[in-house]
C-alpha atoms as one frame of an Amber mdcrd trajectory, in Angstrom:
protein
   0.774  29.707   4.371  -0.159  32.375   1.846  -2.482  30.392  -0.422  -6.198
  30.424   0.272  -8.351  27.453   1.180 -10.112  27.613  -2.192  -6.819  27.682
  -4.120  -5.452  24.663  -2.274  -8.705  22.734  -2.690  -8.996  23.432  -6.405
  -5.412  22.344  -7.046  -5.630  19.104  -5.046  -9.029  18.179  -6.471  -7.767
  18.487 -10.054  -4.373  16.770  -9.918  -4.061  13.206 -11.242  -3.932  10.455
  -8.624  -2.984   7.619 -10.985  -0.263   5.186  -9.970   1.300   4.772  -6.558
   3.771   7.645  -6.673   3.313  10.113  -3.811   5.934  12.638  -4.947   3.236
  15.321  -5.285   3.179  15.433  -1.475   6.849  16.392  -1.128   7.049  19.390
   1.172   3.332  19.076   1.955   3.242  15.886   4.033   5.692  13.537   5.709
   5.507   9.930   6.839   8.076   8.063   8.857   9.374   4.939   7.167   9.500
   1.537   8.888  12.914   0.590  10.242  13.130  -2.664   8.247  13.466  -0.979
   4.818  11.016  -2.987   2.719  12.331  -2.084  -0.719  15.922  -2.933   0.159
  14.902  -6.238   1.754  12.600  -7.086  -1.165  15.381  -6.279  -3.628  17.770
  -8.631  -1.827  15.264 -11.477  -2.055  14.464 -10.822  -5.712  18.158 -10.960
  -6.567  18.289 -14.519  -5.192  15.043 -15.745  -6.775  14.606 -17.663 -10.025
  10.882 -16.949 -10.482   8.958 -14.264  -8.586   5.478 -12.775  -8.461   4.605
  -9.260  -7.208   0.902  -9.095  -6.303  -1.060  -5.828  -6.569   1.948  -4.016
  -7.988   0.134  -0.695  -8.456   1.980   1.351 -11.034   5.035  -0.870 -10.636
   7.091   1.826  -8.911   8.205  -0.287  -5.947   9.148  -3.310  -8.027  10.994
  -1.112 -10.545  13.216   0.079  -7.704  14.744  -3.382  -7.244  18.394  -3.581
  -8.226  17.994  -6.914 -10.037  14.937  -8.867 -11.119  14.930 -12.683 -11.387
  14.892 -14.456 -14.773  11.121 -14.917 -14.473   9.341 -11.850 -13.053   5.570
 -11.399 -13.126   3.388  -8.717 -11.539  -0.391  -8.552 -11.163  -2.611  -5.468
 -10.980  -6.381  -4.954 -11.137  -6.880  -1.254 -11.919  -6.648  -0.648 -15.677
  -4.756   2.702 -15.536  -2.176   1.087 -13.255  -1.901  -1.974 -15.516  -0.899
   0.305 -18.387   1.481   2.330 -16.231   3.122  -0.737 -14.698   3.508  -2.377
 -18.103   5.276   0.692 -19.509   7.568   0.852 -16.480   8.315  -2.832 -15.922
   8.367  -4.359 -19.406  11.718  -2.757 -20.293  13.101  -4.348 -17.113  12.003
  -7.819 -18.202   8.837  -8.130 -16.094   5.410  -9.144 -17.411   2.325  -7.421
 -15.995  -0.879  -9.463 -15.838  -4.306  -7.829 -15.422  -5.958  -9.682 -12.541
  -9.149  -9.000 -10.580  -7.487  -9.588  -7.178  -9.840 -12.477  -6.496  -9.025
 -16.206  -6.363  -7.676 -17.972  -8.214  -4.396 -16.354  -9.170  -3.859 -16.969
 -12.910  -0.826 -19.210 -12.383  -0.172 -22.903 -11.923   0.692 -24.637  -8.670
   4.231 -24.151  -7.340   5.045 -21.577 -10.035   7.199 -19.201  -7.940   9.900
 -19.399  -5.314   9.149 -15.820  -4.153   5.895 -13.878  -3.869   6.010 -10.227
  -2.781   3.403  -7.565  -2.147   3.594  -4.052  -0.716   0.392  -2.823   0.894
  -2.030  -5.371  -0.588  -5.692  -4.493  -0.167  -6.598  -8.175   0.253  -4.447
 -11.236   0.888  -5.613 -14.612  -0.408  -3.383 -16.829   1.716  -4.470 -20.158
   0.220  -3.631 -18.882  -3.267  -0.235 -17.597  -2.140   0.532 -20.986  -0.613
  -0.645 -22.724  -3.792   1.582 -20.789  -6.224   4.669 -21.015  -3.980   7.120
 -23.830  -4.530   8.083 -25.945  -1.498  10.597 -23.838   0.404   9.329 -20.691
  -1.328   8.714 -17.425   0.531   6.010 -14.778   0.763   7.447 -11.370   1.723
   5.134  -8.423   2.297   4.770  -5.046   3.971   1.166  -4.368   4.893  -0.990
  -1.632   6.358  -1.774  -2.402   9.981  -4.810  -1.701  12.179  -6.262   1.816
  12.614  -3.733   3.321  10.221  -4.104   7.130   9.900  -7.321   6.790  11.892
  -6.927  10.271  13.333  -7.770  11.455   9.813 -10.359   8.756   9.106 -12.258
   9.507  12.306 -12.046  13.262  11.731 -14.331  12.724   8.728 -16.272   9.584
   9.679 -16.447   9.867  13.464 -15.394   7.181  15.988 -15.135   3.748  14.422
 -16.206   0.496  16.147 -13.517  -1.678  17.662 -13.875  -4.373  14.986 -13.031
  -1.746  12.349 -10.148  -0.327  14.374  -8.705  -3.826  14.871  -8.978  -4.923
  11.237  -5.684  -5.859   9.527  -4.054  -6.849  12.814  -0.689  -8.602  12.254
  -1.637 -11.491  14.530  -4.668 -12.158  12.353  -2.313 -12.294   9.356  -0.150
 -14.804  11.215  -3.109 -17.046  11.943  -4.368 -16.858   8.352  -0.926 -17.666
   6.941  -0.560 -20.644   9.245  -4.065 -21.865   8.406  -2.996 -21.901   4.740
  -0.036 -24.116   5.621   2.690 -21.460   5.708   5.277 -21.006   8.454   5.639
 -17.392   9.597   9.362 -16.754  10.031   9.222 -12.981  10.661   6.489 -10.628
  11.871   7.162  -7.023  12.943   4.926  -3.977  13.433   5.524  -0.248  13.900
   3.498   2.949  14.426   4.866   5.862  12.374   4.265   9.599  12.674   2.509
  11.170   9.689   2.001  14.928   9.195  -0.104  16.912   6.710   1.026  20.526
   6.291  -1.829  21.860   4.155  -5.391  20.921   3.268  -4.375  20.123  -0.302
  -2.199  17.285   0.989  -5.174  15.844   2.887  -7.412  15.988  -0.178  -4.791
  14.397  -2.432  -4.202  11.599   0.090  -7.907  10.813   0.472  -8.480  10.874
  -3.292  -5.568   8.495  -3.830  -6.037   6.108  -0.898  -9.719   5.632  -1.610
 -10.502   3.121   1.139  -9.634   5.562   3.949 -12.852   7.603   3.611 -14.939
   5.620   1.103 -16.643   7.804  -1.476 -14.678  10.884  -0.429 -15.348  14.013
  -2.486 -14.432  17.608  -1.806 -18.029  18.755  -2.173 -19.368  16.232   0.319
 -16.839  17.211   2.978 -16.185  20.872   2.086 -17.168  22.326   5.470 -15.237
  19.696   7.378 -12.238  20.395   5.135 -12.573  24.116   5.821 -12.464  23.447
   9.565  -9.420  21.212   9.132  -7.732  23.895   7.040  -8.130  26.278   9.946
  -6.674  23.739  12.385  -3.618  23.177  10.165  -3.061  26.924   9.816  -3.238
  27.364  13.603  -1.124  24.350  14.590   1.176  24.006  11.581   0.204  20.422
  10.762  -2.373  17.691  11.237  -0.668  14.733  12.926  -1.741  11.122  12.456
  -0.061   7.744  12.870   0.441   5.170  10.144   0.709   1.514  11.143   2.734
  -0.982   9.129   3.748  -4.591   9.604   6.222  -6.841   7.845   5.428 -10.515
   7.368   7.580 -13.255   5.888   6.139 -16.742   5.542   7.591 -19.897   4.041
   5.950 -22.887   2.410   7.204 -26.138   3.875
């Protein structure tokens, strides 16, 4: 690595983090992908649907990758820059993007959709999902699991209590789905190796995924970042583990 700590920090602190496109990290970080192939599986289900809803669509990048959208395709998003980005990307494909605060109720009538999808939702309102699904309809989602990338989180925040480490456990999702009247037909979880090859990649990731280290700024953590920069230069990478789970639930 020939670039200095200050150069890497200045670059990563200035780059835009809008949308949900992580291509800036190519060559600077890697993350294993889950074996189930969410986008392919989502695309297959969308192709069979007549009316579908994608919740918390981000910039619309994942949904736009589907081979075929159903006749009625709606996406929701709460962050204004992403609403604009998703609209520009998805409208030409026939999808409508609705600005929504990600709090109940969803702005749709009962039994409006036969498929609801969501990749990495921040919150899941199970009762609302059950309400907007038609009888026989399906919720299909890939979600962040417990203690995801916590090697990095705890590097900055210190050891986290067990209740924090256990949050977003797939079995809790199963129980919540069932409590809302849904039948869980598939639930799988995996731990995936993640590597950061320079300090700029760490900064970009923490600026983009804001809930990892809440309130993260370069200035607040500059000395800790400098220490981590040294570790990466010595060892070649900072290794963490991402957790993901897939859940599919059906309304009876």
